[in-house]
N, C-alpha and C positions, 0 to 999 in steps of 0.2 A: 566533543561528544563521547569519545572513548573513556574519559575520566569519570563520567557519570554512571550511576547504577543502571543496570539493564532495564529496570522498570521505568526509570526516568527517560531513557532513550525511546522506549516503546510509547510512552505517553506523548513525548514531543513528536515522534514519528506519526502517531495517530492524529495529533492536532494539525500537522502539516498536510496530511491527506485530506482532512476535513476542509482546511483552508483552500486547497486546490479545487475541491469540488464546489465550494461556495464562490470562489473568485470569478470575476467576469471582466471582459474587455482588457484594458491595459494592465490591470492588476494581475490577471491570469497570465498575461504575457511576461510580466516582470517575474512572477513566481517561476514560470517555465524557464526563463533565462537563468535565474539564480540556481534552480535545482539542476538544470542541465550543465551549468558550469561546474557545480560541485561534483556531480557525477563524473564528468570528464576529468576532473582533477584527481579525485580520490578513488574512483571505482570504474575506470573506463572499460576494462575487459569484462567485468561482471555486468555492467550496464548494457554493453553491446550484446552480450550473450542473452540477456533477458529480453531485450528488444527484438532479437531474432525469433525468440519463442512466440512472441505475440504478433508477429507481422501479419499473419492471416486474420487474426481477430481485429487488428487495427484497420486492415484493408476493408473487411466486411463492414465494420462500423462506419467508416467514411462513406462507402458506397450507399449504405442504407440511409444515412442522414442526408447525403447530398441529393440522391435521386428520389427519395420517397417523402421528402418534406415539402408540403405545398407552399407555393409562393411564386414570385416573379421569375420567369425563365432566365437563366444566366446565359444560355446560348440559344436564342430564339430560332436560329436557322436549323437547329436539330429538332424542332417541334416538340412533341410530347415526351420525347426521350431525353430532353435537356434537363440537367440538374437545376434546381432553383437557387437563387441568390441566398435565400434564407437557409436552404439546406446546406450549401457550401459553408456558410458562416457557422452553422451548428456542427457540421462535420469537423471543421477546424478546431472549434472549441472542445468538443468531446475527444477528438484525437489528441489534442494537447494535454487534456486532463489525464487520459489513459497513459500517455508516455511519461508524464510527470510522476504519476503514482508508481509506475514500474521503476523509474529511476530512484524514487525514494526507497523502494524495497531493496534495490541494489546497494544503496548507501547504508541501509540498516544492516544488511547481511555482510557488508564489507567490514564493518566495525564491531559486529556482535556475533560471536560463534554460537554453536548450538547450546552449550552449557549455560552461557550467559542468557540466551533467549529463554530457556526453561526457567532459570532463576528469576528473571524479570517477570515472566508470565505467572509463575507461582506467587510472587509477591503481589501482583495486581489482582489475581483471582482468589487470594486467600480469604478475603471477607466473604466470598460466596460459600465457603465451607460452613460458616455460621448459619446459613440458610439450608444446609443439608446437601448442597451441590458439590460434586466431586471436582474440586479445584485442580488437583493433580492430573486427573484424566483430561480435563479441559485444556490445561497448559500443554500437555503432550500432544493433544490433537491439533492445537494451534501451531505447535512446532512442526507437525507433519505437513501442514499447509505450506509453511515456508520451505520445507524440504521439497515438496512437490513443485513449487514455483521454480526452484533452481535445478532440481534433478528429478524429473517425473519418473515414477516407477513404470516398468514395462507393461503392467496391466492397466495403466491409466489411473484416473481418479478413483475407480472402484477399489483399487488396492488400499486406499486410505480407510475404507469402510470394512473390507473383508477381514483384515488381520486384527488381532487384539491390540489394545493400546500398549500393553507391556511389551509385546513382540515388536511392534512398530517403533517403540522407543529405542530398541536395540540395546537395552541395558545401559542407557546413557546415564553417566554419573554427573552430578552437578553439586555445586556448593551454594547454600543459601547465605546471602549477604544482606545484612540489615541496611536500611536506608539511612544515609547521613543527613545532616541538617540541610546541606545544600540541595540534595535531591528533593527533600520535602518542600523546600522553598520553590524550586522550579516546578514541581508537580502542582503545588498550590496555586502558583501564578497561572499555569496553563488552565487549571480548572476554573479559576476566577475569571480569566479572560473569556473562556468558553461560555460561562454563565452570563457574563456581561453581554456577550454577543447575542445570546438567545433573547435577552430582554431589552436589547437596545432598539 
């Protein structure tokens, strides 16, 4: 992964996130084990740090799905306050998806620094400039989202909106690198597989 262009890493990362959201049953479990093993091997400290940040969100998500999804009572002796079997299954699925996505973020940040992220985002968003959209501003905003995930500002998410993009970027310098043929092949394959999955 580190040998590829940052844009290629971002495309592969986004494709994995989509696969995690679409996977079900044993396939989702297999993805979870693979991503968890990779995160434990290559980004253990960062993964643990990000998981600690989402622990309350994960807990609330599990409780909402388990106790507020209608279905057969999992613990009949608790009466109406019992979670449902369907809710527990849904809570497990959604919880696993959330953890897998966070671990994917940890892996991406472990192998891609801020300069590389900006370079990759600029490469991917450059076609939007032909439509009059500020690709540079969009790329820096996306970078701020990743910064917020890892190091939230004291003022919270509002801090991402209050300051200007140039100030938030912190004068970050980056080097634009052209895509190599290998990167184009990987991105093309991911796009083709995605289109094939949509029409299959």
